[in-house]
Structure formats: C-alpha cells, structure tokens
C-alpha positions as CSV (number, residue, x, y, z in Angstrom):
1,M,-17.6,-0.2,7.1
2,I,-16.1,-0.8,3.6
3,L,-12.8,-2.7,4.0
4,D,-11.8,-2.8,0.4
5,H,-13.6,-0.7,-2.3
6,L,-12.1,-2.6,-5.2
7,D,-12.9,-6.1,-3.9
8,N,-16.2,-4.9,-2.5
9,L,-15.4,-6.2,1.0
10,T,-17.7,-4.8,3.8
11,L,-17.5,-5.3,7.5
12,P,-21.1,-5.7,8.6
13,D,-22.7,-3.4,11.2
14,G,-22.5,-4.8,14.7
15,H,-19.1,-6.3,14.2
16,H,-17.0,-7.0,17.2
17,F,-13.7,-5.9,15.7
18,G,-13.3,-2.5,17.4
19,N,-9.6,-2.8,18.2
20,E,-8.8,-4.0,14.6
21,V,-10.7,-1.1,13.1
22,A,-9.0,1.4,15.4
23,V,-5.6,0.0,14.4
24,L,-6.5,0.3,10.7
25,Q,-7.4,3.9,11.3
26,S,-4.1,4.7,13.0
27,L,-2.1,2.9,10.3
28,A,-4.0,4.7,7.6
29,V,-3.2,8.1,9.1
30,G,0.5,7.1,9.4
31,L,0.7,5.9,5.8
32,D,-0.9,9.1,4.6
33,F,1.6,11.2,6.7
34,L,4.6,9.4,5.2
35,S,3.2,9.7,1.7
36,T,2.5,13.4,2.1
37,Q,6.0,14.0,3.4
38,I,7.6,12.2,0.5
39,A,5.3,13.8,-2.1
40,G,6.3,17.2,-0.9
41,I,10.0,16.4,-1.5
42,E,9.2,14.8,-4.9
43,K,7.3,17.9,-5.9
44,E,10.2,20.2,-5.1
45,A,12.7,17.9,-6.7
46,W,10.6,17.8,-9.9
47,R,10.4,21.6,-9.8
48,R,14.2,21.9,-9.5
49,F,14.6,19.6,-12.5
50,A,12.5,22.2,-14.3
51,N,9.9,19.5,-15.2
52,K,12.2,17.8,-17.6
53,A,10.5,15.2,-19.8
54,R,12.6,12.3,-18.4
55,V,14.7,12.3,-15.2
56,L,16.8,9.5,-13.7
57,S,19.0,10.4,-10.7
58,Y,20.9,8.1,-8.4
59,G,23.7,8.8,-6.0
60,N,25.2,12.1,-5.3
61,N,23.5,14.3,-7.8
62,P,24.2,17.9,-6.8
63,M,20.7,18.9,-7.8
64,L,19.4,16.6,-5.1
65,A,22.0,17.4,-2.4
66,W,19.2,19.1,-0.3
67,V,17.1,15.9,-0.2
68,P,17.2,14.1,3.2
69,K,18.0,10.8,1.5
70,D,18.4,8.9,4.8
71,L,14.9,9.9,5.9
72,V,13.5,9.1,2.4
73,L,15.0,5.6,2.6
74,C,13.7,5.2,6.2
75,A,10.2,6.3,5.1
76,F,10.2,3.4,2.6
77,H,11.1,1.0,5.4
78,W,8.4,2.4,7.7
79,Y,5.8,2.6,4.9
80,S,6.3,-1.0,3.8
81,V,6.0,-2.5,7.2
82,S,2.9,-0.4,8.1
83,A,1.3,-1.0,4.6
84,C,1.8,-4.7,4.9
85,N,0.3,-4.7,8.4
86,Y,-2.7,-2.7,7.1
87,V,-3.4,-4.9,4.1
88,S,-2.9,-8.1,6.1
89,L,-5.3,-7.0,8.8
90,V,-7.9,-6.1,6.1
91,G,-7.3,-9.6,4.7
92,W,-7.7,-11.1,8.1
93,L,-10.9,-9.3,8.8
94,A,-12.3,-10.3,5.4
95,K,-11.4,-13.9,6.1
96,Q,-13.4,-13.7,9.4
97,V,-16.5,-12.4,7.7
98,Y,-16.1,-14.3,4.4
99,P,-14.5,-17.6,5.2
100,T,-13.9,-18.4,1.5
101,R,-11.7,-15.4,1.1
102,P,-7.9,-16.0,0.6
103,E,-5.6,-16.1,3.6
104,P,-4.3,-12.7,4.7
105,K,-0.8,-13.5,3.3
106,E,-2.2,-14.3,-0.1
107,Y,-4.3,-11.1,0.0
108,V,-1.2,-9.0,0.7
109,R,0.6,-10.7,-2.2
110,A,-2.3,-9.9,-4.5
111,V,-2.6,-6.2,-3.4
112,I,1.1,-5.1,-2.8
113,P,3.4,-7.9,-4.0
114,I,6.6,-5.9,-4.4
115,V,6.0,-4.0,-1.2
116,Q,5.6,-7.3,0.6
117,T,8.9,-8.6,-0.9
118,Y,10.6,-5.3,0.1
119,R,9.3,-5.7,3.6
120,D,10.4,-9.3,3.9
121,K,13.9,-8.8,2.3
122,V,14.8,-5.3,3.5
123,A,12.5,-3.3,5.8
124,A,11.4,-5.9,8.5
125,H,14.7,-7.7,8.4
126,F,17.6,-7.7,5.9
127,A,17.9,-10.8,3.8
128,R,21.7,-10.4,4.4
129,V,21.2,-11.0,8.1
130,F,18.2,-13.5,7.9
131,P,18.6,-15.4,4.6
132,R,15.8,-17.6,3.4
133,K,16.8,-19.4,0.2
134,D,17.8,-16.0,-1.2
135,T,20.2,-15.7,-4.1
136,P,23.6,-14.1,-3.3
137,A,22.5,-11.1,-5.4
138,T,19.3,-10.6,-3.3
139,L,21.5,-10.8,-0.2
140,D,23.6,-7.9,-1.6
141,A,20.5,-6.0,-2.8
142,S,18.9,-6.1,0.7
143,V,21.5,-3.8,2.1
144,L,22.0,-1.5,-0.9
145,P,20.7,1.9,0.2
146,S,19.3,2.8,-3.1
147,V,17.0,5.8,-3.4
148,T,16.5,6.8,-7.1
149,F,14.5,9.8,-8.4
150,Y,12.9,8.7,-11.6
151,D,10.7,11.1,-13.5
152,D,8.6,12.6,-10.7
153,A,8.9,10.1,-7.9
154,F,11.4,8.4,-5.6
155,Y,11.9,4.6,-5.9
156,V,13.8,2.0,-3.9
157,G,15.2,-1.1,-5.5
158,A,15.5,0.5,-8.9
159,W,18.6,-1.4,-9.7
160,A,18.9,-5.1,-10.2
161,V,22.0,-6.7,-8.7
162,M,23.8,-9.4,-10.6
163,K,26.4,-11.6,-8.8
164,T,28.4,-14.7,-9.7
165,V,29.6,-17.0,-6.9
166,Q,31.8,-20.0,-7.8
167,G,30.7,-19.7,-11.4
168,V,27.0,-19.6,-10.6
169,P,25.3,-16.3,-11.7
170,S,22.3,-14.9,-9.8
171,S,20.1,-11.9,-9.9
172,S,18.2,-10.1,-7.1
173,C,14.5,-10.3,-6.7
174,D,12.3,-7.4,-7.8
175,L,12.4,-4.7,-5.1
176,R,11.4,-1.6,-7.2
177,W,8.5,0.5,-6.0
178,S,7.5,4.1,-5.4
179,L,6.0,5.0,-2.0
180,T,3.7,7.8,-3.4
181,K,2.5,5.8,-6.4
182,T,1.8,2.8,-4.1
183,H,-0.1,5.1,-1.7
184,A,-2.2,6.4,-4.6
185,E,-3.2,2.9,-5.5
186,L,-4.0,2.0,-1.9
187,T,-6.0,5.2,-1.6
188,T,-8.2,4.1,-4.5
189,R,-8.7,0.7,-2.9
190,Y,-9.1,1.7,0.8
191,W,-9.8,5.5,1.2
192,P,-11.4,6.8,-2.0
193,G,-13.4,9.5,-0.2
194,P,-13.1,13.3,-0.6
195,G,-9.4,14.3,-0.7
196,G,-8.3,10.7,-0.6
197,K,-7.7,10.9,3.1
198,P,-8.3,8.0,5.5
C-alpha cells in the first residue's frame, strides 16, 4: 500500500497495521464527502456570481444568502480535525516502517501547516478557551466565525486580526485556508487514482 505518493512512502506487504489502514480508509471517505459537499456549494456560488474575474465576499452578501454558512464553517472544523488525524496516522505508520522519518507531528506540519494551526487554535479547541502563549489577536481570531468566498472557493481565516492591549500591538497567526483546495492537494499526495477518490 502506498501511504504517500509524493514522499514515496510504502507500507510493505504483510504489515500488521490492519486497524490503522481501516481508519485511514474511513477518514479518506469522510474527507472526500466533506470536500464534495463544499465543492458543490462553491460551484453554485461561482455560477451565481456569473463567473466574475475576481470575487471577494464576506458577511451578509445577499448573493450568498442561500449558502448554509453555519454548515460550511462546521465543515472546515470537521475537515481540519479529520485531515490532521489522517496525515498524522500516515506519519506514524511511516515512522514505524522507516525509523529515520520525521515524527508524526513534524510530518503534519510539513504537509498541512495552516490546517494544523487551524485545528489547534480553532477546530479542536478554541485558543480563546485554551490559550497557549497565543497573542490577544489570535485569541480573538479563534472565535471569529469567518467564512469568505474568494474567487471560486470558500476560505476560513481570511482576515488577520490586529489588537493592541496596554499599548502592545499583536496580530493573529495565519489561519487562512480553503477546504477544497487543500483536499485537491491531499488527493494528489494520497489518492491520485482514477477520479481522485480514496
């Protein structure tokens, strides 16, 4: 089984990681489901904007009133947690087979750094509730329900937050990413077969 097509990581035949492989398959199906759902909404939004050359929409744009923004935001939460679980498990399996490989956490940081940050600061637990040396701006950004439609895709974390507390300015960490564009990158890495399905 090929674990990572870009890094050429293979799980040898006769491996004893049946449970891990089964979990990877389940997560892959779930990630693809979430991406497909969001891609359908993006396609319709892009059509309604009449394929404008450049689009940036945030907030209560009447042209996007039909979009289930709460569900889109939750899909980003669900996707980031599942994607980080998938990538970290691949990193763990690679480390079992190839001991010189990076630790799973380092592998995740190399493959999906911003998604990992989003998972750590927003999706798995809000930095506002569980701060870890976060700036005041990052604490605010962690609970900012920002879904932005930019060109042909939805993004979260599209806006940087700036905040000054007791004369000390701070800015939020980078949380900007697109679910469908990230999924396309992960598909190239993990599921490049026919139709790009896991």
